[in-house]
Each structure stands twice: as C-alpha cells, then as structure tokens.
C-alpha positions as CSV (number, residue, x, y, z in Angstrom):
1,X,-7.0,20.3,-36.9
2,X,-5.7,17.6,-34.5
3,X,-7.5,14.2,-34.7
4,X,-9.0,12.8,-31.5
5,X,-6.5,10.0,-31.6
6,X,-3.5,12.4,-31.9
7,X,-5.0,14.7,-29.2
8,X,-5.2,11.8,-26.8
9,X,-1.5,10.8,-27.5
10,X,-0.3,14.4,-27.1
11,X,-2.3,14.8,-23.9
12,X,-0.6,11.7,-22.4
13,X,2.8,13.1,-23.5
14,X,1.9,16.5,-21.9
15,X,1.0,14.8,-18.7
16,X,4.3,13.0,-18.7
17,X,6.3,16.1,-19.4
18,X,4.4,18.2,-16.8
19,X,6.4,16.8,-13.9
20,X,5.2,19.4,-11.3
21,X,1.6,19.0,-12.4
22,X,1.0,22.7,-12.7
23,X,-0.8,22.5,-16.1
24,X,2.2,23.9,-18.0
25,X,5.4,22.5,-19.4
26,X,8.5,24.5,-18.7
27,X,12.2,23.8,-19.4
28,X,12.5,22.6,-15.8
29,X,9.8,20.0,-16.5
30,X,11.8,18.9,-19.6
31,X,15.0,18.7,-17.6
32,X,13.3,16.3,-15.1
33,X,12.5,14.1,-18.0
34,X,16.1,14.3,-19.3
35,X,17.4,13.3,-15.9
36,X,15.2,10.2,-15.9
37,X,17.1,8.9,-19.0
38,X,20.4,8.9,-17.0
39,X,22.1,9.3,-20.3
40,X,24.6,11.3,-22.2
41,X,24.7,14.8,-23.7
42,X,23.0,13.7,-26.9
43,X,19.7,13.5,-24.9
44,X,20.2,17.0,-23.5
45,X,20.9,18.4,-27.0
46,X,17.9,16.7,-28.6
47,X,15.4,17.9,-26.0
48,X,16.8,21.4,-26.1
49,X,16.2,21.4,-29.9
50,X,12.8,19.8,-29.4
51,X,11.9,22.5,-26.8
52,X,12.9,25.3,-29.0
53,X,10.9,23.9,-31.9
54,X,7.8,23.6,-29.7
55,X,8.1,27.1,-28.3
56,X,8.6,28.5,-31.8
57,X,5.6,26.7,-33.2
58,X,3.4,27.7,-30.3
59,X,4.2,31.4,-30.8
60,X,4.8,31.4,-27.1
61,X,7.7,32.2,-24.9
62,X,10.2,30.0,-23.1
63,X,8.3,30.5,-19.8
64,X,6.2,27.5,-20.6
65,X,3.6,25.8,-22.8
66,X,0.0,25.3,-21.7
67,X,-1.7,22.1,-22.7
68,X,-3.5,23.4,-25.8
69,X,-0.3,25.2,-27.0
70,X,1.7,22.1,-26.6
71,X,-0.8,20.0,-28.5
72,X,-1.0,22.4,-31.4
73,X,2.7,22.8,-31.6
74,X,3.3,19.0,-31.4
75,X,0.8,18.5,-34.2
76,X,2.9,20.9,-36.4
77,X,6.3,19.6,-35.5
78,X,8.5,18.3,-38.3
79,X,12.2,17.5,-38.1
80,X,14.5,18.6,-40.8
81,X,17.6,16.9,-42.3
82,X,19.8,19.7,-40.8
83,X,18.9,18.2,-37.3
84,X,20.2,14.7,-38.3
85,X,23.4,14.8,-36.2
86,X,21.4,15.9,-33.1
87,X,18.9,13.1,-33.6
88,X,21.6,10.5,-34.2
89,X,23.5,11.6,-31.1
90,X,20.2,11.4,-29.0
91,X,19.4,8.0,-30.4
92,X,22.9,6.8,-29.4
93,X,22.6,8.3,-25.9
94,X,19.2,6.8,-25.4
95,X,20.6,3.5,-26.5
96,X,23.4,3.8,-24.0
97,X,20.9,4.6,-21.2
98,X,19.0,1.4,-22.2
99,X,22.0,-1.0,-22.5
100,X,22.6,-2.0,-18.9
101,X,25.8,-3.8,-19.7
102,X,27.2,-1.0,-21.9
103,X,27.2,-3.3,-24.9
104,X,26.1,-2.9,-28.5
105,X,22.7,-4.7,-28.2
106,X,19.7,-4.2,-26.0
107,X,17.2,-6.8,-24.9
108,X,13.5,-6.5,-24.3
109,X,13.8,-6.2,-20.5
110,X,16.3,-3.3,-20.8
111,X,14.0,-1.4,-23.2
112,X,10.9,-2.1,-21.0
113,X,12.8,-0.8,-17.9
114,X,13.7,2.4,-19.7
115,X,10.1,3.1,-20.8
116,X,8.9,2.4,-17.3
117,X,11.5,4.6,-15.7
118,X,11.3,7.6,-18.1
119,X,7.7,7.5,-19.3
120,X,5.8,5.4,-16.8
121,X,4.8,3.0,-19.6
122,X,3.3,-0.3,-18.5
123,X,5.2,-3.5,-19.3
124,X,2.7,-4.7,-21.9
125,X,2.8,-1.5,-24.0
126,X,6.6,-1.3,-23.6
127,X,7.1,-4.9,-24.8
128,X,4.9,-4.2,-27.8
129,X,7.0,-1.1,-28.6
130,X,10.1,-3.2,-28.4
131,X,8.7,-5.7,-30.9
132,X,8.1,-2.7,-33.2
133,X,11.8,-2.0,-33.2
134,X,12.3,-5.4,-35.0
135,X,14.6,-7.4,-32.7
136,X,16.7,-10.1,-34.3
137,X,15.9,-13.8,-33.9
138,X,17.9,-13.7,-30.6
139,X,15.4,-11.0,-29.3
140,X,17.9,-8.2,-29.3
141,X,18.3,-4.8,-31.1
142,X,21.8,-3.6,-32.1
143,X,22.9,0.0,-31.6
144,X,23.1,0.4,-35.3
145,X,19.5,-0.9,-35.8
146,X,18.2,1.5,-33.1
147,X,20.0,4.5,-34.6
148,X,18.8,3.7,-38.1
149,X,15.2,3.2,-36.9
150,X,15.4,6.6,-35.2
151,X,16.7,8.3,-38.4
152,X,14.0,6.6,-40.5
153,X,11.4,7.6,-37.9
154,X,12.3,11.2,-38.0
155,X,13.1,11.7,-41.6
156,X,10.7,9.5,-43.6
157,X,7.0,8.6,-43.3
158,X,8.0,5.3,-41.7
159,X,6.6,5.7,-38.1
160,X,8.3,3.3,-35.7
161,X,6.4,2.8,-32.5
162,X,9.5,1.6,-30.6
163,X,11.5,4.7,-31.5
164,X,8.5,7.0,-30.7
165,X,8.1,5.3,-27.3
166,X,11.7,5.8,-26.4
167,X,11.9,9.5,-27.4
168,X,8.3,10.7,-26.7
169,X,6.3,8.1,-24.8
170,X,3.9,7.1,-27.6
171,X,3.8,10.1,-29.9
C-alpha cells in the first residue's frame, strides 16, 4: 500500500515524466527528460535501467506505463549492488551537466538551474535540496561528495533529498 505522502510524490514525478501529457509514460517521454539533462551517456544508461525496472515491476509492456502502474512500480523499486556502476556513471554525468565550468565542484546556483531545467523545481525547493547535499563551508559540493551521496542514497537507508531531487525530482 502506497502512503498518501508517497503517492503525492510519485504523482508529481509522473507528471514531470509525462512530457506529452497523454496520461502515460513511454520511453519517448523518458528520452525527453534525458535530453533536458544535456549530459553524458551515464544518464542514458541509468534511465534505461530505471525504465526496465519500472516496466518489469508493473507487469506491463514497454509501450508505456499508466499513472497507477507507475506509482505501484515506483513504490516497489529497489536498486541492487549489481547496478552500482550504472548509478555511479549517472551521478558523474549528472554532476557534469550541473557544473557549468566543467570543474570538480558545483555551487548552489548551478544545482538550482539544473533542477529548474530538468524537473521544473522552484528555486526555494531546489535550494533546500542543495543544502541536503551538505555543501562545504564555501557553499560548494565536490564531484566525489555528489557521487558518494548518490551511492549512499541508492544502496543504504540514508535518503538524501538532494540526490533524489537531481535524479527523480523529489522521490
């Protein structure tokens, strides 16, 4: 049973993924999202894996997921250690798409811009998500810190809102 709070989060994510607003998420919708990242192949690989997991959990086919099937599958989704390389590559690619200067650190404004561009997140929520990443005293997050936060988020019970916001809006 999906809690009301989780249902609300999953519905917001569904609405973001459903780029053509036809009430169903297809691979084409996911590809639109991937393109918004303007990032590397790690993002593509991650979302292909994510899509396959959702389709498998829903018992559906790759033609698409209706809202209820997406919500149910999302509530059952768990990532396994065998997917660690894919998640690390995606985290690195997402980091690259955030870092405007191509450096090894990201600032709050860069993170906020990514969340606005990809997920349509408002600045206040995006800034809060950045704080959850745990920036250093200088207000920046290193590539290593971001990748480690992603690994912790996916493979432990430590839920990081900043990582969740970058990968999935606010799941």
